[in-house]
mmJSON file of the N, C-alpha and C atoms, coordinates in Angstrom:
{"data_MODEL":{"atom_site":{
"group_PDB":["ATOM","ATOM","ATOM","ATOM","ATOM","ATOM","ATOM","ATOM","ATOM","ATOM","ATOM","ATOM","ATOM","ATOM","ATOM","ATOM","ATOM","ATOM","ATOM","ATOM","ATOM","ATOM","ATOM","ATOM","ATOM","ATOM","ATOM","ATOM","ATOM","ATOM","ATOM","ATOM","ATOM","ATOM","ATOM","ATOM","ATOM","ATOM","ATOM","ATOM","ATOM","ATOM","ATOM","ATOM","ATOM","ATOM","ATOM","ATOM","ATOM","ATOM","ATOM","ATOM","ATOM","ATOM","ATOM","ATOM","ATOM","ATOM","ATOM","ATOM","ATOM","ATOM","ATOM","ATOM","ATOM","ATOM","ATOM","ATOM","ATOM","ATOM","ATOM","ATOM","ATOM","ATOM","ATOM","ATOM","ATOM","ATOM","ATOM","ATOM","ATOM","ATOM","ATOM","ATOM","ATOM","ATOM","ATOM","ATOM","ATOM","ATOM","ATOM","ATOM","ATOM","ATOM","ATOM","ATOM","ATOM","ATOM","ATOM","ATOM","ATOM","ATOM","ATOM","ATOM","ATOM","ATOM","ATOM","ATOM","ATOM","ATOM","ATOM","ATOM","ATOM","ATOM","ATOM","ATOM","ATOM","ATOM","ATOM","ATOM","ATOM","ATOM","ATOM","ATOM","ATOM","ATOM","ATOM","ATOM","ATOM","ATOM","ATOM","ATOM","ATOM","ATOM","ATOM","ATOM","ATOM","ATOM","ATOM","ATOM","ATOM","ATOM","ATOM","ATOM","ATOM","ATOM","ATOM","ATOM","ATOM","ATOM","ATOM","ATOM","ATOM","ATOM","ATOM","ATOM","ATOM","ATOM","ATOM","ATOM","ATOM","ATOM","ATOM","ATOM","ATOM","ATOM","ATOM","ATOM","ATOM","ATOM","ATOM","ATOM","ATOM","ATOM","ATOM","ATOM","ATOM","ATOM","ATOM","ATOM","ATOM","ATOM","ATOM","ATOM","ATOM","ATOM","ATOM","ATOM","ATOM","ATOM","ATOM","ATOM","ATOM","ATOM","ATOM","ATOM","ATOM","ATOM","ATOM","ATOM","ATOM","ATOM","ATOM","ATOM","ATOM","ATOM","ATOM","ATOM","ATOM","ATOM","ATOM","ATOM","ATOM","ATOM","ATOM","ATOM","ATOM","ATOM","ATOM","ATOM","ATOM","ATOM","ATOM","ATOM","ATOM","ATOM","ATOM","ATOM","ATOM","ATOM","ATOM"],
"id":[1,2,3,4,5,6,7,8,9,10,11,12,13,14,15,16,17,18,19,20,21,22,23,24,25,26,27,28,29,30,31,32,33,34,35,36,37,38,39,40,41,42,43,44,45,46,47,48,49,50,51,52,53,54,55,56,57,58,59,60,61,62,63,64,65,66,67,68,69,70,71,72,73,74,75,76,77,78,79,80,81,82,83,84,85,86,87,88,89,90,91,92,93,94,95,96,97,98,99,100,101,102,103,104,105,106,107,108,109,110,111,112,113,114,115,116,117,118,119,120,121,122,123,124,125,126,127,128,129,130,131,132,133,134,135,136,137,138,139,140,141,142,143,144,145,146,147,148,149,150,151,152,153,154,155,156,157,158,159,160,161,162,163,164,165,166,167,168,169,170,171,172,173,174,175,176,177,178,179,180,181,182,183,184,185,186,187,188,189,190,191,192,193,194,195,196,197,198,199,200,201,202,203,204,205,206,207,208,209,210,211,212,213,214,215,216,217,218,219,220,221,222,223,224,225,226,227,228,229,230,231],
"type_symbol":["N","C","C","N","C","C","N","C","C","N","C","C","N","C","C","N","C","C","N","C","C","N","C","C","N","C","C","N","C","C","N","C","C","N","C","C","N","C","C","N","C","C","N","C","C","N","C","C","N","C","C","N","C","C","N","C","C","N","C","C","N","C","C","N","C","C","N","C","C","N","C","C","N","C","C","N","C","C","N","C","C","N","C","C","N","C","C","N","C","C","N","C","C","N","C","C","N","C","C","N","C","C","N","C","C","N","C","C","N","C","C","N","C","C","N","C","C","N","C","C","N","C","C","N","C","C","N","C","C","N","C","C","N","C","C","N","C","C","N","C","C","N","C","C","N","C","C","N","C","C","N","C","C","N","C","C","N","C","C","N","C","C","N","C","C","N","C","C","N","C","C","N","C","C","N","C","C","N","C","C","N","C","C","N","C","C","N","C","C","N","C","C","N","C","C","N","C","C","N","C","C","N","C","C","N","C","C","N","C","C","N","C","C","N","C","C","N","C","C","N","C","C","N","C","C","N","C","C","N","C","C"],
"label_atom_id":["N","CA","C","N","CA","C","N","CA","C","N","CA","C","N","CA","C","N","CA","C","N","CA","C","N","CA","C","N","CA","C","N","CA","C","N","CA","C","N","CA","C","N","CA","C","N","CA","C","N","CA","C","N","CA","C","N","CA","C","N","CA","C","N","CA","C","N","CA","C","N","CA","C","N","CA","C","N","CA","C","N","CA","C","N","CA","C","N","CA","C","N","CA","C","N","CA","C","N","CA","C","N","CA","C","N","CA","C","N","CA","C","N","CA","C","N","CA","C","N","CA","C","N","CA","C","N","CA","C","N","CA","C","N","CA","C","N","CA","C","N","CA","C","N","CA","C","N","CA","C","N","CA","C","N","CA","C","N","CA","C","N","CA","C","N","CA","C","N","CA","C","N","CA","C","N","CA","C","N","CA","C","N","CA","C","N","CA","C","N","CA","C","N","CA","C","N","CA","C","N","CA","C","N","CA","C","N","CA","C","N","CA","C","N","CA","C","N","CA","C","N","CA","C","N","CA","C","N","CA","C","N","CA","C","N","CA","C","N","CA","C","N","CA","C","N","CA","C","N","CA","C","N","CA","C","N","CA","C","N","CA","C","N","CA","C","N","CA","C"],
"label_alt_id":[null,null,null,null,null,null,null,null,null,null,null,null,null,null,null,null,null,null,null,null,null,null,null,null,null,null,null,null,null,null,null,null,null,null,null,null,null,null,null,null,null,null,null,null,null,null,null,null,null,null,null,null,null,null,null,null,null,null,null,null,null,null,null,null,null,null,null,null,null,null,null,null,null,null,null,null,null,null,null,null,null,null,null,null,null,null,null,null,null,null,null,null,null,null,null,null,null,null,null,null,null,null,null,null,null,null,null,null,null,null,null,null,null,null,null,null,null,null,null,null,null,null,null,null,null,null,null,null,null,null,null,null,null,null,null,null,null,null,null,null,null,null,null,null,null,null,null,null,null,null,null,null,null,null,null,null,null,null,null,null,null,null,null,null,null,null,null,null,null,null,null,null,null,null,null,null,null,null,null,null,null,null,null,null,null,null,null,null,null,null,null,null,null,null,null,null,null,null,null,null,null,null,null,null,null,null,null,null,null,null,null,null,null,null,null,null,null,null,null,null,null,null,null,null,null,null,null,null,null,null,null],
"label_comp_id":["MET","MET","MET","HIS","HIS","HIS","LEU","LEU","LEU","TYR","TYR","TYR","ILE","ILE","ILE","TYR","TYR","TYR","SER","SER","SER","LEU","LEU","LEU","GLU","GLU","GLU","LYS","LYS","LYS","LYS","LYS","LYS","ILE","ILE","ILE","TYR","TYR","TYR","GLU","GLU","GLU","GLY","GLY","GLY","GLU","GLU","GLU","SER","SER","SER","SER","SER","SER","SER","SER","SER","ILE","ILE","ILE","THR","THR","THR","LEU","LEU","LEU","PRO","PRO","PRO","THR","THR","THR","THR","THR","THR","SER","SER","SER","GLY","GLY","GLY","GLU","GLU","GLU","ILE","ILE","ILE","THR","THR","THR","VAL","VAL","VAL","LEU","LEU","LEU","PRO","PRO","PRO","GLU","GLU","GLU","HIS","HIS","HIS","ILE","ILE","ILE","PRO","PRO","PRO","LEU","LEU","LEU","VAL","VAL","VAL","THR","THR","THR","THR","THR","THR","LEU","LEU","LEU","SER","SER","SER","LYS","LYS","LYS","GLY","GLY","GLY","THR","THR","THR","ILE","ILE","ILE","LYS","LYS","LYS","PHE","PHE","PHE","ILE","ILE","ILE","THR","THR","THR","SER","SER","SER","SER","SER","SER","GLU","GLU","GLU","THR","THR","THR","ARG","ARG","ARG","LYS","LYS","LYS","GLU","GLU","GLU","THR","THR","THR","ILE","ILE","ILE","LEU","LEU","LEU","GLY","GLY","GLY","GLY","GLY","GLY","PHE","PHE","PHE","ALA","ALA","ALA","GLU","GLU","GLU","ILE","ILE","ILE","LYS","LYS","LYS","SER","SER","SER","ASP","ASP","ASP","SER","SER","SER","VAL","VAL","VAL","ILE","ILE","ILE","LEU","LEU","LEU","LEU","LEU","LEU","VAL","VAL","VAL","LYS","LYS","LYS"],
"label_asym_id":["A","A","A","A","A","A","A","A","A","A","A","A","A","A","A","A","A","A","A","A","A","A","A","A","A","A","A","A","A","A","A","A","A","A","A","A","A","A","A","A","A","A","A","A","A","A","A","A","A","A","A","A","A","A","A","A","A","A","A","A","A","A","A","A","A","A","A","A","A","A","A","A","A","A","A","A","A","A","A","A","A","A","A","A","A","A","A","A","A","A","A","A","A","A","A","A","A","A","A","A","A","A","A","A","A","A","A","A","A","A","A","A","A","A","A","A","A","A","A","A","A","A","A","A","A","A","A","A","A","A","A","A","A","A","A","A","A","A","A","A","A","A","A","A","A","A","A","A","A","A","A","A","A","A","A","A","A","A","A","A","A","A","A","A","A","A","A","A","A","A","A","A","A","A","A","A","A","A","A","A","A","A","A","A","A","A","A","A","A","A","A","A","A","A","A","A","A","A","A","A","A","A","A","A","A","A","A","A","A","A","A","A","A","A","A","A","A","A","A","A","A","A","A","A","A","A","A","A","A","A","A"],
"label_entity_id":["1","1","1","1","1","1","1","1","1","1","1","1","1","1","1","1","1","1","1","1","1","1","1","1","1","1","1","1","1","1","1","1","1","1","1","1","1","1","1","1","1","1","1","1","1","1","1","1","1","1","1","1","1","1","1","1","1","1","1","1","1","1","1","1","1","1","1","1","1","1","1","1","1","1","1","1","1","1","1","1","1","1","1","1","1","1","1","1","1","1","1","1","1","1","1","1","1","1","1","1","1","1","1","1","1","1","1","1","1","1","1","1","1","1","1","1","1","1","1","1","1","1","1","1","1","1","1","1","1","1","1","1","1","1","1","1","1","1","1","1","1","1","1","1","1","1","1","1","1","1","1","1","1","1","1","1","1","1","1","1","1","1","1","1","1","1","1","1","1","1","1","1","1","1","1","1","1","1","1","1","1","1","1","1","1","1","1","1","1","1","1","1","1","1","1","1","1","1","1","1","1","1","1","1","1","1","1","1","1","1","1","1","1","1","1","1","1","1","1","1","1","1","1","1","1","1","1","1","1","1","1"],
"label_seq_id":[1,1,1,2,2,2,3,3,3,4,4,4,5,5,5,6,6,6,7,7,7,8,8,8,9,9,9,10,10,10,11,11,11,12,12,12,13,13,13,14,14,14,15,15,15,16,16,16,17,17,17,18,18,18,19,19,19,20,20,20,21,21,21,22,22,22,23,23,23,24,24,24,25,25,25,26,26,26,27,27,27,28,28,28,29,29,29,30,30,30,31,31,31,32,32,32,33,33,33,34,34,34,35,35,35,36,36,36,37,37,37,38,38,38,39,39,39,40,40,40,41,41,41,42,42,42,43,43,43,44,44,44,45,45,45,46,46,46,47,47,47,48,48,48,49,49,49,50,50,50,51,51,51,52,52,52,53,53,53,54,54,54,55,55,55,56,56,56,57,57,57,58,58,58,59,59,59,60,60,60,61,61,61,62,62,62,63,63,63,64,64,64,65,65,65,66,66,66,67,67,67,68,68,68,69,69,69,70,70,70,71,71,71,72,72,72,73,73,73,74,74,74,75,75,75,76,76,76,77,77,77],
"pdbx_PDB_ins_code":[null,null,null,null,null,null,null,null,null,null,null,null,null,null,null,null,null,null,null,null,null,null,null,null,null,null,null,null,null,null,null,null,null,null,null,null,null,null,null,null,null,null,null,null,null,null,null,null,null,null,null,null,null,null,null,null,null,null,null,null,null,null,null,null,null,null,null,null,null,null,null,null,null,null,null,null,null,null,null,null,null,null,null,null,null,null,null,null,null,null,null,null,null,null,null,null,null,null,null,null,null,null,null,null,null,null,null,null,null,null,null,null,null,null,null,null,null,null,null,null,null,null,null,null,null,null,null,null,null,null,null,null,null,null,null,null,null,null,null,null,null,null,null,null,null,null,null,null,null,null,null,null,null,null,null,null,null,null,null,null,null,null,null,null,null,null,null,null,null,null,null,null,null,null,null,null,null,null,null,null,null,null,null,null,null,null,null,null,null,null,null,null,null,null,null,null,null,null,null,null,null,null,null,null,null,null,null,null,null,null,null,null,null,null,null,null,null,null,null,null,null,null,null,null,null,null,null,null,null,null,null],
"Cartn_x":[-69.59,-70.071,-70.858,-72.142,-73.072,-72.173,-72.697,-71.835,-73.128,-72.891,-73.858,-72.958,-73.298,-73.181,-73.639,-73.965,-74.755,-74.224,-74.68,-74.882,-75.77,-75.814,-77.054,-78.153,-77.432,-78.975,-79.303,-78.589,-79.107,-78.411,-78.331,-78.382,-77.348,-76.293,-75.395,-75.471,-75.202,-74.979,-75.585,-76.183,-76.445,-76.744,-75.625,-75.683,-74.263,-74.601,-73.321,-71.572,-70.773,-68.778,-68.366,-67.346,-66.203,-65.167,-64.726,-63.82,-63.764,-63.392,-63.681,-62.358,-61.98,-60.607,-60.757,-60.627,-61.076,-60.108,-60.428,-59.207,-59.521,-58.525,-58.739,-57.469,-57.313,-56.83,-55.61,-55.72,-54.5,-54.141,-54.421,-53.955,-54.956,-54.83,-55.696,-55.352,-56.833,-57.339,-57.74,-57.95,-59.241,-59.738,-61.237,-61.581,-62.055,-61.51,-62.499,-63.04,-64.223,-64.75,-64.371,-64.521,-64.076,-63.116,-63.174,-62.463,-62.369,-61.837,-62.094,-62.623,-63.118,-64.455,-63.483,-63.552,-62.93,-64.195,-63.837,-64.548,-63.423,-63.196,-62.332,-62.736,-62.106,-62.657,-61.751,-63.369,-62.613,-61.983,-60.749,-60.224,-61.303,-60.864,-60.885,-60.276,-60.915,-60.364,-61.683,-60.849,-62.107,-62.345,-63.312,-63.917,-63.98,-63.097,-63.293,-63.808,-64.613,-65.311,-66.241,-65.77,-66.04,-67.561,-68.199,-69.744,-69.685,-70.532,-69.975,-70.013,-70.36,-70.354,-69.833,-69.413,-68.406,-67.25,-66.537,-65.379,-66.261,-66.501,-67.257,-66.559,-66.36,-65.216,-66.36,-66.453,-66.918,-66.132,-65.853,-65.437,-66.141,-65.25,-65.651,-64.59,-65.594,-64.562,-64.344,-64.755,-64.904,-65.943,-66.152,-67.008,-66.175,-67.222,-66.533,-67.601,-67.015,-66.739,-67.17,-68.193,-68.139,-67.66,-67.194,-66.523,-66.649,-67.84,-68.032,-67.668,-67.91,-67.126,-68.101,-69.356,-70.106,-70.294,-70.103,-70.605,-69.478,-70.341,-69.474,-70.415,-70.53,-71.582,-70.319,-70.808,-70.296,-70.947,-70.383,-71.497,-70.36,-70.983,-69.414,-70.614,-69.399,-69.709,-68.721],
"Cartn_y":[39.442,39.902,38.788,39.088,37.716,36.936,35.797,34.41,33.718,34.013,32.811,32.003,30.328,29.624,28.553,28.751,28.251,26.926,25.622,24.644,25.019,24.063,23.788,23.714,22.411,21.503,22.542,23.125,23.585,24.857,25.136,26.529,25.83,25.996,25.526,25.963,27.509,28.023,29.428,29.94,31.663,32.52,33.23,33.256,33.886,34.724,36.251,34.502,35.274,35.08,36.062,36.015,36.781,36.57,35.196,35.666,33.932,33.823,33.212,33.086,31.318,31.187,30.635,30.77,30.35,29.661,28.558,27.902,28.477,29.391,30.516,29.579,29.866,29.595,30.173,30.61,31.5,31.294,30.581,30.259,30.552,30.431,30.498,31.995,32.333,33.779,33.159,35.229,35.024,36.285,36.439,37.319,37.759,39.06,39.767,40.975,41.414,42.093,43.751,44.838,45.48,45.065,43.768,43.275,44.637,44.595,45.716,44.129,44.55,44.153,43.567,42.162,41.047,40.002,39.488,38.88,37.492,36.186,34.729,33.977,32.468,31.873,30.702,29.831,29.001,27.52,27.033,25.945,24.377,23.523,22.041,22.079,22.01,22.566,22.551,23.167,23.327,24.678,24.867,26.544,26.562,27.486,27.375,28.455,29.003,30.206,30.237,31.078,31.272,31.752,31.191,32.15,32.508,32.862,33.758,32.222,30.605,29.697,28.51,28.22,27.553,27.716,27.13,26.865,25.878,26.295,25.606,25.113,23.836,23.381,22.808,23.605,22.649,22.209,21.379,21.041,21.285,21.851,22.326,21.371,21.292,21.193,21.821,23.319,24.521,25.597,26.607,27.509,29.148,30.013,31.42,32.015,33.145,33.927,35.518,36.375,37.222,38.236,39.183,39.291,41.058,41.484,42.811,42.834,44.259,44.669,44.55,44.155,43.353,42.31,41.192,40.39,39.331,37.497,36.965,35.799,36.091,34.982,34.07,32.746,31.379,30.779,30.853,29.565,28.325,26.985,26.176,25.012,23.695,22.54,21.968],
"Cartn_z":[52.731,51.511,51.142,50.037,49.667,49.16,49.157,48.372,47.461,46.296,45.217,44.561,44.788,43.825,43.386,41.756,41.356,39.839,40.423,38.626,37.938,36.914,36.487,36.806,37.819,38.406,39.945,40.28,41.507,41.808,42.984,43.99,44.648,45.241,45.909,47.37,47.046,48.507,47.979,48.934,49.466,49.932,51.178,51.863,52.182,53.42,53.655,54.001,53.215,53.838,53.573,54.63,54.95,54.112,53.904,52.809,52.167,50.572,49.852,49.014,48.912,48.547,46.607,45.507,44.877,42.878,42.997,42.141,40.571,40.146,38.82,38.124,36.694,35.667,35.921,36.683,36.917,38.329,38.902,40.308,41.359,42.337,43.644,43.888,44.247,44.359,46.012,46.872,47.889,47.865,48.025,48.228,49.204,49.574,50.616,50.447,51.348,51.314,50.834,49.813,48.552,48.017,47.508,46.168,45.092,44.631,43.08,42.144,41.681,40.238,39.46,39.211,38.75,37.995,36.889,35.963,35.599,36.654,36.306,35.737,34.922,34.575,35.921,36.635,37.563,37.015,37.612,36.771,38.302,38.091,38.556,39.813,41.101,42.624,43.362,44.06,45.974,45.868,46.366,46.371,47.976,48.59,50.035,50.563,51.902,52.349,53.754,54.124,55.816,56.098,56.603,56.975,58.442,58.807,60.208,60.943,60.842,61.824,61.208,60.084,59.932,58.364,58.11,57.055,55.717,55.021,53.814,52.761,52.155,50.886,50.022,48.874,47.198,46.545,46.109,44.699,43.633,42.651,41.242,40.089,38.498,37.523,37.024,37.589,36.28,36.651,36.124,35.949,36.056,35.908,35.978,37.734,37.578,38.363,38.481,38.856,38.489,39.957,40.622,42.041,41.76,43.093,43.228,44.139,44.91,46.476,47.298,47.018,47.598,48.025,46.815,46.348,45.032,45.596,44.677,43.686,42.383,42.387,41.249,41.87,40.622,40.011,38.774,37.804,38.067,38.418,38.364,38.228,37.05,37.393,37.758],
"occupancy":[1.0,1.0,1.0,1.0,1.0,1.0,1.0,1.0,1.0,1.0,1.0,1.0,1.0,1.0,1.0,1.0,1.0,1.0,1.0,1.0,1.0,1.0,1.0,1.0,1.0,1.0,1.0,1.0,1.0,1.0,1.0,1.0,1.0,1.0,1.0,1.0,1.0,1.0,1.0,1.0,1.0,1.0,1.0,1.0,1.0,1.0,1.0,1.0,1.0,1.0,1.0,1.0,1.0,1.0,1.0,1.0,1.0,1.0,1.0,1.0,1.0,1.0,1.0,1.0,1.0,1.0,1.0,1.0,1.0,1.0,1.0,1.0,1.0,1.0,1.0,1.0,1.0,1.0,1.0,1.0,1.0,1.0,1.0,1.0,1.0,1.0,1.0,1.0,1.0,1.0,1.0,1.0,1.0,1.0,1.0,1.0,1.0,1.0,1.0,1.0,1.0,1.0,1.0,1.0,1.0,1.0,1.0,1.0,1.0,1.0,1.0,1.0,1.0,1.0,1.0,1.0,1.0,1.0,1.0,1.0,1.0,1.0,1.0,1.0,1.0,1.0,1.0,1.0,1.0,1.0,1.0,1.0,1.0,1.0,1.0,1.0,1.0,1.0,1.0,1.0,1.0,1.0,1.0,1.0,1.0,1.0,1.0,1.0,1.0,1.0,1.0,1.0,1.0,1.0,1.0,1.0,1.0,1.0,1.0,1.0,1.0,1.0,1.0,1.0,1.0,1.0,1.0,1.0,1.0,1.0,1.0,1.0,1.0,1.0,1.0,1.0,1.0,1.0,1.0,1.0,1.0,1.0,1.0,1.0,1.0,1.0,1.0,1.0,1.0,1.0,1.0,1.0,1.0,1.0,1.0,1.0,1.0,1.0,1.0,1.0,1.0,1.0,1.0,1.0,1.0,1.0,1.0,1.0,1.0,1.0,1.0,1.0,1.0,1.0,1.0,1.0,1.0,1.0,1.0,1.0,1.0,1.0,1.0,1.0,1.0,1.0,1.0,1.0,1.0,1.0,1.0],
"B_iso_or_equiv":[0.0,0.0,0.0,0.0,0.0,0.0,0.0,0.0,0.0,0.0,0.0,0.0,0.0,0.0,0.0,0.0,0.0,0.0,0.0,0.0,0.0,0.0,0.0,0.0,0.0,0.0,0.0,0.0,0.0,0.0,0.0,0.0,0.0,0.0,0.0,0.0,0.0,0.0,0.0,0.0,0.0,0.0,0.0,0.0,0.0,0.0,0.0,0.0,0.0,0.0,0.0,0.0,0.0,0.0,0.0,0.0,0.0,0.0,0.0,0.0,0.0,0.0,0.0,0.0,0.0,0.0,0.0,0.0,0.0,0.0,0.0,0.0,0.0,0.0,0.0,0.0,0.0,0.0,0.0,0.0,0.0,0.0,0.0,0.0,0.0,0.0,0.0,0.0,0.0,0.0,0.0,0.0,0.0,0.0,0.0,0.0,0.0,0.0,0.0,0.0,0.0,0.0,0.0,0.0,0.0,0.0,0.0,0.0,0.0,0.0,0.0,0.0,0.0,0.0,0.0,0.0,0.0,0.0,0.0,0.0,0.0,0.0,0.0,0.0,0.0,0.0,0.0,0.0,0.0,0.0,0.0,0.0,0.0,0.0,0.0,0.0,0.0,0.0,0.0,0.0,0.0,0.0,0.0,0.0,0.0,0.0,0.0,0.0,0.0,0.0,0.0,0.0,0.0,0.0,0.0,0.0,0.0,0.0,0.0,0.0,0.0,0.0,0.0,0.0,0.0,0.0,0.0,0.0,0.0,0.0,0.0,0.0,0.0,0.0,0.0,0.0,0.0,0.0,0.0,0.0,0.0,0.0,0.0,0.0,0.0,0.0,0.0,0.0,0.0,0.0,0.0,0.0,0.0,0.0,0.0,0.0,0.0,0.0,0.0,0.0,0.0,0.0,0.0,0.0,0.0,0.0,0.0,0.0,0.0,0.0,0.0,0.0,0.0,0.0,0.0,0.0,0.0,0.0,0.0,0.0,0.0,0.0,0.0,0.0,0.0,0.0,0.0,0.0,0.0,0.0,0.0],
"pdbx_formal_charge":[null,null,null,null,null,null,null,null,null,null,null,null,null,null,null,null,null,null,null,null,null,null,null,null,null,null,null,null,null,null,null,null,null,null,null,null,null,null,null,null,null,null,null,null,null,null,null,null,null,null,null,null,null,null,null,null,null,null,null,null,null,null,null,null,null,null,null,null,null,null,null,null,null,null,null,null,null,null,null,null,null,null,null,null,null,null,null,null,null,null,null,null,null,null,null,null,null,null,null,null,null,null,null,null,null,null,null,null,null,null,null,null,null,null,null,null,null,null,null,null,null,null,null,null,null,null,null,null,null,null,null,null,null,null,null,null,null,null,null,null,null,null,null,null,null,null,null,null,null,null,null,null,null,null,null,null,null,null,null,null,null,null,null,null,null,null,null,null,null,null,null,null,null,null,null,null,null,null,null,null,null,null,null,null,null,null,null,null,null,null,null,null,null,null,null,null,null,null,null,null,null,null,null,null,null,null,null,null,null,null,null,null,null,null,null,null,null,null,null,null,null,null,null,null,null,null,null,null,null,null,null],
"auth_seq_id":[1,1,1,2,2,2,3,3,3,4,4,4,5,5,5,6,6,6,7,7,7,8,8,8,9,9,9,10,10,10,11,11,11,12,12,12,13,13,13,14,14,14,15,15,15,16,16,16,17,17,17,18,18,18,19,19,19,20,20,20,21,21,21,22,22,22,23,23,23,24,24,24,25,25,25,26,26,26,27,27,27,28,28,28,29,29,29,30,30,30,31,31,31,32,32,32,33,33,33,34,34,34,35,35,35,36,36,36,37,37,37,38,38,38,39,39,39,40,40,40,41,41,41,42,42,42,43,43,43,44,44,44,45,45,45,46,46,46,47,47,47,48,48,48,49,49,49,50,50,50,51,51,51,52,52,52,53,53,53,54,54,54,55,55,55,56,56,56,57,57,57,58,58,58,59,59,59,60,60,60,61,61,61,62,62,62,63,63,63,64,64,64,65,65,65,66,66,66,67,67,67,68,68,68,69,69,69,70,70,70,71,71,71,72,72,72,73,73,73,74,74,74,75,75,75,76,76,76,77,77,77],
"auth_comp_id":["MET","MET","MET","HIS","HIS","HIS","LEU","LEU","LEU","TYR","TYR","TYR","ILE","ILE","ILE","TYR","TYR","TYR","SER","SER","SER","LEU","LEU","LEU","GLU","GLU","GLU","LYS","LYS","LYS","LYS","LYS","LYS","ILE","ILE","ILE","TYR","TYR","TYR","GLU","GLU","GLU","GLY","GLY","GLY","GLU","GLU","GLU","SER","SER","SER","SER","SER","SER","SER","SER","SER","ILE","ILE","ILE","THR","THR","THR","LEU","LEU","LEU","PRO","PRO","PRO","THR","THR","THR","THR","THR","THR","SER","SER","SER","GLY","GLY","GLY","GLU","GLU","GLU","ILE","ILE","ILE","THR","THR","THR","VAL","VAL","VAL","LEU","LEU","LEU","PRO","PRO","PRO","GLU","GLU","GLU","HIS","HIS","HIS","ILE","ILE","ILE","PRO","PRO","PRO","LEU","LEU","LEU","VAL","VAL","VAL","THR","THR","THR","THR","THR","THR","LEU","LEU","LEU","SER","SER","SER","LYS","LYS","LYS","GLY","GLY","GLY","THR","THR","THR","ILE","ILE","ILE","LYS","LYS","LYS","PHE","PHE","PHE","ILE","ILE","ILE","THR","THR","THR","SER","SER","SER","SER","SER","SER","GLU","GLU","GLU","THR","THR","THR","ARG","ARG","ARG","LYS","LYS","LYS","GLU","GLU","GLU","THR","THR","THR","ILE","ILE","ILE","LEU","LEU","LEU","GLY","GLY","GLY","GLY","GLY","GLY","PHE","PHE","PHE","ALA","ALA","ALA","GLU","GLU","GLU","ILE","ILE","ILE","LYS","LYS","LYS","SER","SER","SER","ASP","ASP","ASP","SER","SER","SER","VAL","VAL","VAL","ILE","ILE","ILE","LEU","LEU","LEU","LEU","LEU","LEU","VAL","VAL","VAL","LYS","LYS","LYS"],
"auth_asym_id":["A","A","A","A","A","A","A","A","A","A","A","A","A","A","A","A","A","A","A","A","A","A","A","A","A","A","A","A","A","A","A","A","A","A","A","A","A","A","A","A","A","A","A","A","A","A","A","A","A","A","A","A","A","A","A","A","A","A","A","A","A","A","A","A","A","A","A","A","A","A","A","A","A","A","A","A","A","A","A","A","A","A","A","A","A","A","A","A","A","A","A","A","A","A","A","A","A","A","A","A","A","A","A","A","A","A","A","A","A","A","A","A","A","A","A","A","A","A","A","A","A","A","A","A","A","A","A","A","A","A","A","A","A","A","A","A","A","A","A","A","A","A","A","A","A","A","A","A","A","A","A","A","A","A","A","A","A","A","A","A","A","A","A","A","A","A","A","A","A","A","A","A","A","A","A","A","A","A","A","A","A","A","A","A","A","A","A","A","A","A","A","A","A","A","A","A","A","A","A","A","A","A","A","A","A","A","A","A","A","A","A","A","A","A","A","A","A","A","A","A","A","A","A","A","A","A","A","A","A","A","A"],
"auth_atom_id":["N","CA","C","N","CA","C","N","CA","C","N","CA","C","N","CA","C","N","CA","C","N","CA","C","N","CA","C","N","CA","C","N","CA","C","N","CA","C","N","CA","C","N","CA","C","N","CA","C","N","CA","C","N","CA","C","N","CA","C","N","CA","C","N","CA","C","N","CA","C","N","CA","C","N","CA","C","N","CA","C","N","CA","C","N","CA","C","N","CA","C","N","CA","C","N","CA","C","N","CA","C","N","CA","C","N","CA","C","N","CA","C","N","CA","C","N","CA","C","N","CA","C","N","CA","C","N","CA","C","N","CA","C","N","CA","C","N","CA","C","N","CA","C","N","CA","C","N","CA","C","N","CA","C","N","CA","C","N","CA","C","N","CA","C","N","CA","C","N","CA","C","N","CA","C","N","CA","C","N","CA","C","N","CA","C","N","CA","C","N","CA","C","N","CA","C","N","CA","C","N","CA","C","N","CA","C","N","CA","C","N","CA","C","N","CA","C","N","CA","C","N","CA","C","N","CA","C","N","CA","C","N","CA","C","N","CA","C","N","CA","C","N","CA","C","N","CA","C","N","CA","C","N","CA","C","N","CA","C","N","CA","C","N","CA","C","N","CA","C"],
"pdbx_PDB_model_num":[1,1,1,1,1,1,1,1,1,1,1,1,1,1,1,1,1,1,1,1,1,1,1,1,1,1,1,1,1,1,1,1,1,1,1,1,1,1,1,1,1,1,1,1,1,1,1,1,1,1,1,1,1,1,1,1,1,1,1,1,1,1,1,1,1,1,1,1,1,1,1,1,1,1,1,1,1,1,1,1,1,1,1,1,1,1,1,1,1,1,1,1,1,1,1,1,1,1,1,1,1,1,1,1,1,1,1,1,1,1,1,1,1,1,1,1,1,1,1,1,1,1,1,1,1,1,1,1,1,1,1,1,1,1,1,1,1,1,1,1,1,1,1,1,1,1,1,1,1,1,1,1,1,1,1,1,1,1,1,1,1,1,1,1,1,1,1,1,1,1,1,1,1,1,1,1,1,1,1,1,1,1,1,1,1,1,1,1,1,1,1,1,1,1,1,1,1,1,1,1,1,1,1,1,1,1,1,1,1,1,1,1,1,1,1,1,1,1,1,1,1,1,1,1,1,1,1,1,1,1,1]
}}}
């Protein structure tokens, strides 16, 4: 699935990912391809995502996530 991570200052990441773990205000969730559509708020914590070549982590202070079956858009601070 395609992952977009943006902050107000810059594009943090844009590319393919097979798994994304997000810190939400309701607890941590893992998003896999074909996930049900969801909009959620993000809490302070670490985003973990797997690309074809590595596992990456980004620390955030909060934000919003829009999850679709083939893409995830994260607006973070």
